C-alpha positions as CSV (number, residue, x, y, z in Angstrom):
1,X,46.2,-26.0,15.1
2,X,47.7,-28.9,13.0
3,X,51.3,-30.1,12.4
4,X,51.6,-30.4,8.6
5,X,55.3,-30.9,9.0
6,X,58.1,-31.7,11.4
7,X,59.5,-28.3,12.9
8,X,63.1,-27.2,13.1
9,X,64.4,-26.8,16.7
10,X,64.8,-23.1,15.9
11,X,61.1,-22.8,15.2
12,X,60.0,-24.5,18.1
13,X,62.2,-22.5,20.3
14,X,60.9,-19.3,18.7
15,X,57.3,-20.5,19.3
16,X,57.7,-21.2,22.7
17,X,59.4,-17.7,23.4
18,X,56.3,-16.1,22.0
19,X,54.0,-18.1,24.0
20,X,56.1,-17.2,27.4
21,X,56.2,-13.5,26.6
22,X,52.3,-13.4,25.6
23,X,50.1,-15.2,28.0
24,X,47.2,-14.3,26.3
25,X,48.2,-15.7,22.9
26,X,49.1,-18.9,24.7
27,X,45.5,-19.0,26.2
28,X,43.7,-18.2,23.1
29,X,45.9,-21.1,21.3
30,X,45.2,-23.7,23.9
31,X,41.1,-22.7,23.7
32,X,41.6,-23.2,20.0
33,X,43.1,-26.5,20.3
34,X,40.7,-27.8,22.8
35,X,37.8,-26.8,20.7
36,X,39.4,-28.7,17.8
37,X,39.7,-31.8,19.9
38,X,36.0,-31.6,21.2
39,X,34.7,-31.2,17.7
40,X,36.7,-34.3,16.4
41,X,35.5,-36.4,19.8
42,X,31.9,-35.2,18.8
43,X,32.3,-36.4,15.3
44,X,33.7,-39.7,16.5
45,X,30.9,-40.1,19.0
46,X,28.0,-39.7,16.5
47,X,29.8,-41.8,13.8
48,X,30.0,-44.8,16.1
49,X,26.6,-44.2,17.8
50,X,23.8,-46.7,17.1
51,X,20.8,-45.5,15.2
52,X,17.6,-46.2,16.8
53,X,15.0,-48.1,14.7
54,X,11.3,-47.2,15.3
55,X,8.9,-50.2,14.8
56,X,5.2,-49.7,13.5
C-alpha cells in the first residue's frame, strides 16, 4: 500500500468506513503493509551490512 497523492477527506472517510465494516479486509491490509515494511527493512539492512573479506 502506497500513498501516491493526498487523499480527499471523503475518500479517507469511505476507506475508514469500509475497514470498520469488514474486519477481514482490515486484517489483510494490515498484513500487506507489514510485509512491505519488512521487505524494505531487509533491503536497508543488506545494503548497509559490511562485506566480509576472506584473506588467503
